[in-house]
Backbone bond lengths (Angstrom), bond angles and torsions (degrees), N, CA, C in turn:
res aa  C-N    CA-C-N  psi(-1)  N-CA   C-N-CA  omega(-1)  CA-C   N-CA-C  phi
1 M - - - 1.506 - - 1.529 107.24 -
2 E 1.336 114.36 139.81 1.455 119.64 179.49 1.513 110.60 -68.79
3 P 1.336 116.23 150.37 1.497 118.28 -179.38 1.507 114.90 -58.58
4 A 1.346 116.97 -36.03 1.458 119.43 -179.89 1.498 110.73 -66.40
5 A 1.361 116.15 -44.03 1.461 120.16 178.78 1.498 111.79 -64.74
6 M 1.366 115.79 -39.25 1.498 120.10 177.87 1.533 111.24 -61.75
7 S 1.373 114.93 -41.32 1.439 118.97 178.90 1.520 111.99 -60.55
8 R 1.383 115.59 -41.38 1.444 118.12 -179.19 1.517 111.86 -67.06
9 S 1.348 116.44 -36.49 1.471 119.74 -177.12 1.517 112.65 -71.31
10 L 1.344 117.22 -23.14 1.463 120.96 -177.44 1.524 113.90 -88.43
11 R 1.346 114.79 -4.18 1.498 116.09 -179.37 1.490 111.10 -68.40
12 P 1.325 117.10 135.84 1.473 119.45 -176.38 1.527 112.67 -65.61
13 A 1.307 118.40 143.08 1.444 121.86 176.32 1.531 109.98 -71.72
14 I 1.303 117.36 145.25 1.463 123.05 -179.15 1.485 107.94 -103.74
15 T 1.320 116.90 124.02 1.487 121.94 177.05 1.513 108.73 -118.97
16 F 1.320 117.14 137.15 1.490 121.35 178.96 1.485 107.66 -100.58
17 P 1.325 119.04 137.69 1.464 121.68 175.35 1.506 110.38 -66.10
18 P 1.356 118.17 159.35 1.470 120.46 178.20 1.514 110.69 -57.26
19 A 1.390 115.99 152.54 1.442 120.43 -177.13 1.513 111.20 -62.30
20 A 1.333 117.29 -28.58 1.457 119.64 -175.94 1.522 114.28 -65.34
21 V 1.325 116.08 -25.35 1.455 118.72 -177.82 1.518 113.22 -96.94
22 L 1.339 117.79 4.31 1.425 121.56 175.81 1.510 110.65 -93.01
23 P 1.334 120.17 103.20 1.475 119.81 -175.62 1.502 112.76 -75.04
24 G 1.319 115.58 145.16 1.453 119.46 170.86 1.497 113.33 66.79
25 R 1.326 117.59 -157.89 1.434 124.71 177.26 1.529 109.62 -91.54
26 L 1.285 117.48 135.70 1.423 120.32 -175.38 1.525 112.08 -108.31
27 S 1.302 118.39 146.97 1.466 122.29 174.46 1.504 108.08 -131.28
28 F 1.350 117.55 130.04 1.411 122.12 -177.81 1.526 108.40 -114.39
29 R 1.311 115.17 146.53 1.453 120.03 178.40 1.510 108.48 -73.50
30 P 1.348 120.07 128.98 1.445 122.46 -176.41 1.510 111.62 -71.89
31 L 1.331 115.32 157.74 1.466 122.57 174.06 1.541 109.17 -69.71
32 R 1.289 114.97 162.41 1.449 119.91 176.03 1.546 107.51 -65.33
33 A 1.341 114.10 159.55 1.449 119.19 -177.93 1.526 110.61 -61.19
34 S 1.320 119.83 -27.12 1.448 121.44 -179.48 1.556 111.07 -74.09
35 G 1.308 117.58 -16.92 1.472 120.45 -178.90 1.509 111.97 86.63
36 L 1.339 120.38 -1.83 1.473 122.52 -177.83 1.554 108.93 -114.33
37 W 1.320 115.69 138.26 1.456 120.87 175.47 1.503 108.56 -91.40
38 S 1.336 113.50 153.27 1.463 117.30 170.98 1.511 108.31 -79.30
39 S 1.271 118.06 164.99 1.469 121.40 -178.98 1.527 110.35 -61.55
40 A 1.368 114.83 -38.42 1.474 119.21 178.10 1.502 112.05 -62.98
41 A 1.378 117.79 -40.74 1.429 122.04 -179.85 1.479 111.55 -67.86
42 A 1.360 116.31 -38.69 1.457 121.07 178.49 1.492 112.76 -63.05
43 A 1.342 116.43 -30.35 1.434 120.23 -176.92 1.546 112.68 -78.21
44 R 1.364 115.22 -20.40 1.477 118.47 -177.53 1.531 109.98 -75.36
45 P 1.324 117.25 140.21 1.506 117.97 175.60 1.499 112.46 -68.19
46 L 1.346 116.52 150.21 1.410 122.18 178.00 1.538 109.08 -71.14
47 V 1.370 115.79 131.29 1.470 120.62 -176.29 1.492 109.26 -113.41
48 A 1.334 118.24 127.28 1.455 122.03 176.12 1.537 107.77 -110.41
49 R 1.321 116.17 128.94 1.453 121.73 -177.24 1.520 108.71 -108.15
50 C 1.357 114.66 133.63 1.487 118.36 177.98 1.516 108.95 -92.86
51 A 1.318 116.73 136.13 1.428 121.90 -177.07 1.541 109.70 -61.89
52 A 1.333 117.22 135.23 1.417 121.66 -179.32 1.547 110.40 -68.71
53 G 1.271 116.33 144.40 1.449 121.20 176.63 1.512 114.92 98.46
54 D 1.331 117.11 -19.64 1.451 117.81 -179.22 1.516 113.22 -63.21
55 G 1.321 115.48 -42.08 1.442 121.27 -179.74 1.540 111.26 -62.82
56 A 1.340 116.73 -41.08 1.471 119.29 -177.83 1.527 111.19 -65.73
57 E 1.350 115.66 -38.25 1.472 117.22 179.84 1.492 111.34 -69.83
58 A 1.345 116.92 -33.01 1.441 120.42 -177.44 1.504 111.76 -71.58
59 E 1.360 115.94 -22.07 1.464 118.70 -176.39 1.518 110.71 -71.44
60 T 1.314 119.40 -30.58 1.481 122.76 -177.96 1.507 109.54 -111.81
61 P 1.318 118.98 108.11 1.484 120.66 177.66 1.493 109.49 -61.62
62 I 1.330 116.65 151.73 1.425 122.87 -175.23 1.527 111.66 -60.43
63 E 1.336 117.39 -34.13 1.466 120.20 -177.84 1.508 111.61 -69.57
64 K 1.349 118.38 -10.40 1.484 120.47 -178.09 1.524 110.80 -107.59
65 R 1.328 119.76 0.87 1.449 122.59 -173.12 1.521 111.77 -85.45
66 F 1.344 118.64 -19.66 1.440 120.09 -172.94 1.529 110.15 -113.01
67 P 1.328 119.36 116.79 1.467 121.22 -178.95 1.550 110.67 -70.45
68 A 1.306 114.84 155.10 1.467 120.50 177.73 1.528 109.26 -72.98
69 F 1.349 114.93 155.40 1.446 118.99 172.98 1.512 111.17 -64.38
70 P 1.326 118.69 141.11 1.492 120.86 176.72 1.520 109.60 -66.50
71 T 1.324 114.40 159.79 1.498 118.55 176.32 1.513 108.98 -118.11
72 V 1.326 115.38 112.52 1.462 121.83 173.52 1.548 107.80 -95.23
73 M 1.334 115.82 -39.96 1.478 120.67 171.89 1.525 105.63 -138.20
74 D 1.383 113.61 131.94 1.425 118.94 177.48 1.527 109.63 -91.77
75 I 1.345 116.22 -179.95 1.476 118.75 -174.46 1.522 113.16 -62.09
76 N 1.313 118.51 -30.69 1.445 121.69 -180.00 1.521 110.71 -69.38
77 Q 1.320 116.48 -40.14 1.467 120.11 176.84 1.516 110.86 -69.30
78 I 1.296 117.87 -34.93 1.477 122.05 177.00 1.541 109.20 -64.77
79 R 1.321 117.62 -41.01 1.477 120.77 179.09 1.493 112.85 -65.42
80 E 1.330 116.89 -25.84 1.443 120.46 177.19 1.540 112.30 -74.22
81 I 1.338 115.09 -23.98 1.479 119.40 -179.03 1.533 112.22 -94.95
82 L 1.328 115.86 -47.72 1.467 120.69 -176.98 1.545 112.20 -89.84
83 P 1.327 118.81 140.14 1.463 120.01 178.24 1.542 112.27 -80.77
84 H 1.288 120.18 -8.81 1.443 122.89 -176.37 1.531 111.80 -68.33
85 R 1.347 114.01 149.85 1.424 122.41 177.43 1.519 110.97 -139.30
86 F 1.326 117.68 173.08 1.463 120.77 179.32 1.498 110.12 -56.33
87 P 1.370 117.52 138.31 1.455 127.29 5.17 1.522 112.58 -97.31
88 F 1.319 118.58 25.45 1.449 118.95 -171.45 1.539 113.38 -115.95
89 L 1.300 118.29 5.36 1.446 119.49 171.87 1.556 107.49 -86.03
90 L 1.384 114.49 112.63 1.430 121.13 -166.95 1.513 110.15 -113.02
91 V 1.317 121.18 20.09 1.457 123.06 177.87 1.573 105.45 -125.04
92 D 1.354 115.09 127.23 1.456 121.63 -178.26 1.513 113.12 -98.37
93 R 1.311 117.23 -33.57 1.460 118.47 -174.19 1.510 110.03 -162.99
94 V 1.321 116.50 140.74 1.472 122.16 172.99 1.519 108.17 -95.81
95 I 1.310 116.46 124.82 1.511 120.01 -175.93 1.477 112.98 -107.18
96 D 1.384 119.05 -11.50 1.428 123.30 175.01 1.519 108.88 -159.68
97 Y 1.312 114.01 143.59 1.496 117.57 -175.37 1.499 109.22 -159.82
98 K 1.336 113.94 135.03 1.448 121.70 173.03 1.534 107.60 -127.81
99 P 1.318 118.23 114.70 1.464 120.59 -173.72 1.520 113.03 -51.32
100 G 1.306 115.51 131.81 1.456 122.68 174.38 1.521 113.18 72.89
101 E 1.353 118.09 6.11 1.465 120.17 -178.70 1.523 114.52 -127.20
102 Y 1.326 119.08 -55.63 1.476 119.48 -176.32 1.521 109.23 -159.40
103 A 1.342 113.89 165.17 1.451 120.71 171.39 1.506 107.18 -146.24
104 V 1.342 114.32 145.53 1.495 121.90 175.97 1.537 106.40 -122.42
105 A 1.318 115.91 126.67 1.424 121.05 -176.76 1.515 112.28 -138.88
106 I 1.327 117.68 166.90 1.472 120.30 -177.68 1.503 109.39 -126.30
107 K 1.302 114.15 150.86 1.463 124.48 171.26 1.502 107.67 -125.93
108 N 1.342 118.63 115.51 1.452 123.30 175.87 1.494 108.62 -78.58
109 V 1.332 116.05 114.35 1.468 119.99 -177.63 1.526 107.33 -90.88
110 T 1.319 118.36 119.39 1.452 121.45 -178.48 1.542 109.51 -126.53
111 I 1.320 113.81 161.33 1.438 120.01 -179.76 1.536 111.22 -67.08
112 N 1.348 118.47 -15.60 1.435 122.52 178.87 1.540 111.97 -81.94
113 D 1.334 119.21 -6.09 1.480 120.94 176.61 1.537 107.73 -59.71
114 N 1.341 114.90 138.39 1.470 118.84 -170.13 1.537 114.19 -71.24
115 F 1.334 119.31 -9.61 1.467 120.27 179.43 1.558 112.21 -86.95
116 F 1.344 116.48 -17.64 1.487 116.64 -176.39 1.544 115.31 -66.51
117 P 1.275 121.63 -34.98 1.453 119.18 178.75 1.545 114.44 -54.73
118 G 1.348 117.26 -26.55 1.421 120.29 179.63 1.500 114.42 -110.94
119 H 1.373 119.16 -7.62 1.492 121.54 -174.79 1.545 108.41 -140.86
120 F 1.262 121.04 82.27 1.439 128.52 -14.29 1.508 109.02 -118.44
121 P 1.358 120.26 153.31 1.476 120.39 -174.37 1.512 113.65 -54.59
122 D 1.314 117.79 -36.59 1.480 120.09 -174.35 1.517 111.31 -104.73
123 R 1.327 117.87 -6.19 1.456 122.47 177.84 1.513 110.59 -147.80
124 P 1.339 117.89 87.57 1.462 121.53 -175.49 1.529 113.40 -66.46
125 I 1.346 116.18 106.18 1.466 121.45 178.31 1.530 108.33 -123.76
126 M 1.289 116.39 133.42 1.476 119.19 -179.90 1.568 109.45 -69.93
127 P 1.311 116.65 125.39 1.493 116.87 179.38 1.516 114.17 -56.85
128 G 1.305 117.40 138.29 1.420 123.06 179.81 1.524 113.52 -58.26
129 V 1.345 117.08 -38.22 1.488 119.61 177.94 1.511 111.18 -63.79
130 L 1.333 118.97 -30.70 1.457 120.27 179.84 1.552 109.73 -77.82
131 M 1.291 117.65 -32.19 1.490 119.07 171.31 1.507 110.54 -59.87
132 V 1.331 116.95 -45.04 1.470 121.53 177.57 1.491 109.94 -62.63
133 E 1.351 120.88 -43.17 1.440 123.99 178.43 1.539 110.22 -61.76
134 A 1.341 117.15 -43.95 1.485 120.44 179.62 1.527 110.03 -62.09
135 M 1.301 118.05 -40.79 1.478 119.54 178.07 1.545 110.74 -67.37
136 A 1.323 116.47 -37.57 1.474 118.64 178.75 1.545 109.51 -64.77
137 Q 1.353 118.14 -33.26 1.456 119.33 178.37 1.544 109.45 -69.52
138 V 1.302 117.85 -34.78 1.466 118.57 173.95 1.502 109.69 -63.60
139 G 1.347 117.33 -39.70 1.439 119.93 174.49 1.523 111.89 -60.07
140 G 1.318 116.08 -37.96 1.457 120.27 176.96 1.514 113.95 -61.10
141 I 1.325 116.79 -32.16 1.486 120.49 177.16 1.524 109.51 -65.84
142 V 1.350 117.47 -35.10 1.461 120.96 175.93 1.510 110.92 -69.51
143 M 1.381 115.94 -45.35 1.449 122.38 -174.18 1.512 114.63 -71.38
144 L 1.334 116.34 -34.31 1.462 119.36 -174.62 1.503 111.84 -90.35
145 Q 1.273 116.63 47.38 1.471 122.45 -179.27 1.529 109.38 -125.63
146 P 1.296 117.79 155.31 1.497 120.12 179.78 1.516 113.81 -56.27
147 E 1.328 117.93 -29.69 1.465 120.09 -178.57 1.511 112.63 -64.78
148 V 1.368 114.00 -29.00 1.478 118.69 -179.69 1.508 113.21 -103.27
149 G 1.372 115.23 -32.40 1.450 119.97 173.60 1.499 114.65 91.73
150 G 1.352 120.07 17.11 1.419 121.25 179.19 1.529 111.69 -76.04
151 S 1.351 114.87 162.59 1.479 121.40 -178.63 1.507 107.61 -125.20
152 R 1.343 117.90 131.41 1.458 119.53 179.39 1.500 114.34 -67.79
153 E 1.355 115.74 -17.40 1.460 119.08 175.72 1.546 110.75 -84.03
154 N 1.297 118.19 -11.09 1.455 121.02 -175.73 1.548 109.85 -141.14
155 F 1.316 115.02 55.44 1.478 119.23 -176.96 1.506 107.73 -133.68
156 F 1.349 114.63 133.90 1.453 120.74 -174.83 1.541 112.96 -138.76
157 F 1.297 114.62 146.28 1.457 122.80 172.14 1.536 105.76 -85.79
158 A 1.347 117.43 108.54 1.432 121.66 -167.37 1.501 116.29 -95.94
159 G 1.333 118.43 -22.69 1.447 118.81 -178.06 1.501 113.55 176.83
160 I 1.332 116.52 163.53 1.439 122.79 175.83 1.506 110.09 -136.09
161 D 1.312 116.69 155.33 1.475 121.11 179.61 1.512 108.02 -152.00
162 K 1.312 115.05 149.46 1.498 123.47 174.09 1.506 111.13 57.91
163 V 1.345 119.34 35.65 1.446 121.97 179.40 1.491 110.63 -77.89
164 R 1.287 117.62 133.80 1.455 122.39 177.12 1.555 108.40 -135.95
165 F 1.338 113.96 137.10 1.452 120.70 175.50 1.546 107.82 -104.54
166 R 1.292 116.77 116.35 1.462 119.38 -172.33 1.512 112.93 -93.07
167 K 1.304 117.30 -38.20 1.482 121.80 179.86 1.518 110.13 -145.05
168 P 1.344 115.89 152.46 1.486 117.92 179.18 1.534 110.60 -72.60
169 V 1.317 115.22 147.17 1.489 122.12 174.01 1.504 106.22 -108.83
170 I 1.349 115.92 126.58 1.441 122.20 -173.67 1.530 110.88 -118.05
171 A 1.341 114.16 168.93 1.444 120.53 176.52 1.553 109.51 -57.52
172 G 1.326 115.61 133.42 1.464 119.66 -178.63 1.540 111.64 104.64
173 D 1.331 118.18 -17.13 1.441 122.14 -179.80 1.516 112.62 -79.84
174 T 1.287 117.30 156.33 1.502 122.58 169.63 1.523 106.76 -113.58
175 L 1.290 114.26 115.95 1.451 122.36 -179.43 1.508 109.52 -85.19
176 I 1.313 117.22 118.84 1.498 122.35 179.70 1.486 109.69 -107.51
177 M 1.325 117.63 118.14 1.463 122.59 -170.99 1.518 112.05 -118.36
178 R 1.319 116.13 129.90 1.464 121.67 176.65 1.554 107.79 -117.32
179 M 1.332 113.39 126.39 1.459 119.67 177.65 1.516 107.27 -122.55
180 T 1.364 113.83 125.37 1.496 120.19 -176.05 1.493 109.33 -120.06
181 L 1.316 115.39 131.09 1.507 120.20 178.62 1.525 106.51 -77.55
182 I 1.328 115.13 121.94 1.482 120.21 178.99 1.512 111.81 -97.62
183 K 1.314 114.62 -42.77 1.502 118.72 -174.54 1.515 109.09 -148.56
184 L 1.328 116.90 134.56 1.442 123.12 179.50 1.507 110.61 -129.39
185 Q 1.304 117.43 122.28 1.489 122.93 175.20 1.516 107.18 -110.56
186 K 1.296 118.21 90.93 1.439 123.12 -176.42 1.513 110.91 -63.95
187 R 1.328 119.04 -30.51 1.466 121.76 -178.73 1.522 110.17 -61.28
188 F 1.346 116.26 -39.71 1.446 120.31 -177.81 1.530 112.74 -102.16
189 G 1.317 115.78 -2.92 1.449 118.69 -179.39 1.519 115.38 67.85
190 I 1.356 116.75 33.24 1.462 122.70 -175.73 1.505 109.09 -118.57
191 A 1.300 114.93 134.63 1.497 120.92 177.73 1.530 109.45 -130.87
192 K 1.307 114.27 139.33 1.484 121.09 174.76 1.532 108.54 -110.04
193 M 1.327 115.85 133.54 1.438 120.12 -177.37 1.528 110.46 -132.28
194 E 1.323 116.67 150.76 1.446 122.68 173.62 1.512 108.82 -104.76
195 G 1.336 116.98 131.66 1.464 120.39 -179.65 1.498 111.66 -123.45
196 K 1.339 114.13 139.29 1.452 122.28 174.23 1.540 108.42 -136.76
197 A 1.345 116.52 136.67 1.448 122.27 178.29 1.505 110.33 -122.38
198 Y 1.329 117.02 140.49 1.426 122.19 -177.25 1.506 112.03 -131.15
199 V 1.346 116.45 153.09 1.454 123.35 160.52 1.493 106.32 -120.60
200 G 1.354 113.82 112.54 1.447 118.75 -169.30 1.516 109.66 64.77
201 A 1.338 118.18 -126.93 1.468 120.59 178.13 1.532 110.64 -99.41
202 D 1.340 117.58 3.14 1.473 120.95 -177.28 1.538 111.52 -88.65
203 L 1.305 115.34 126.50 1.479 119.78 174.48 1.518 109.08 -73.06
204 V 1.322 117.29 125.59 1.482 119.62 -176.59 1.562 110.85 -114.62
205 C 1.310 116.98 -23.28 1.455 119.53 178.89 1.529 109.63 -156.95
206 E 1.330 115.97 146.45 1.466 121.90 177.17 1.511 109.14 -154.31
207 G 1.363 114.01 158.37 1.469 117.50 -179.31 1.540 109.79 173.43
208 E 1.301 113.13 174.31 1.440 120.91 175.27 1.534 109.40 -109.53
209 F 1.327 115.91 138.81 1.480 122.04 -172.93 1.532 109.68 -122.47
210 L 1.329 114.94 141.33 1.444 122.85 175.54 1.519 109.54 -113.63
211 M 1.308 116.46 126.44 1.461 123.26 -178.79 1.509 109.96 -118.53
212 A 1.343 116.02 142.94 1.466 120.40 178.33 1.513 107.38 -119.92
213 T 1.335 114.83 131.77 1.482 119.98 -179.21 1.504 110.24 -124.18
214 G 1.263 116.48 163.78 1.478 122.27 176.18 1.480 109.64 -150.25
215 S 1.329 115.98 166.96 1.488 121.07 179.45 1.482 109.46 -92.49
216 E 1.327 116.79 157.63 1.471 122.08 179.48 1.559 111.04 -71.54
């Protein structure tokens, strides 16, 4: 037998372990462009490298990676402030609040909301007018506080201006609304507020709101 043929016949066979025992993503060193290994390369064991970071991600399941929204006011406290009731109470929780200045609240948008069967049957989108109403209710939480002096028996949503709808809000979204008091004229019972609503980090609605208050 020729030496070259003998050398080829003595090269060790390469066997791959079953796919089940190869953890993570594997990367193998490619063969040389000629397609032939040197004798030294043939003698080296095959090395499989696992991509870094896979283990860390696997340690924390996705359902545990996102903390819950904080609760500054729960639904029972909101019901004590706002006069609205089902099906028109559109604020589920207050997550941040500074008396006389602003409130941040959420509305969990679900397919069970009573407006979805008609808006729209094949594409459930929250009506823009209800987004505006929900934001106005968050503004009411700011206004109907001792720091401002509003009364739930004499409180009205008086007007809107510069309202823009940036993206649709669909079933499954959580609408995050911030209402900030910009100007308050207690003598006339008029307040101007700035409102912004988000889904995640995306701005979906914004505008200026006018509130009218009165004393009991």
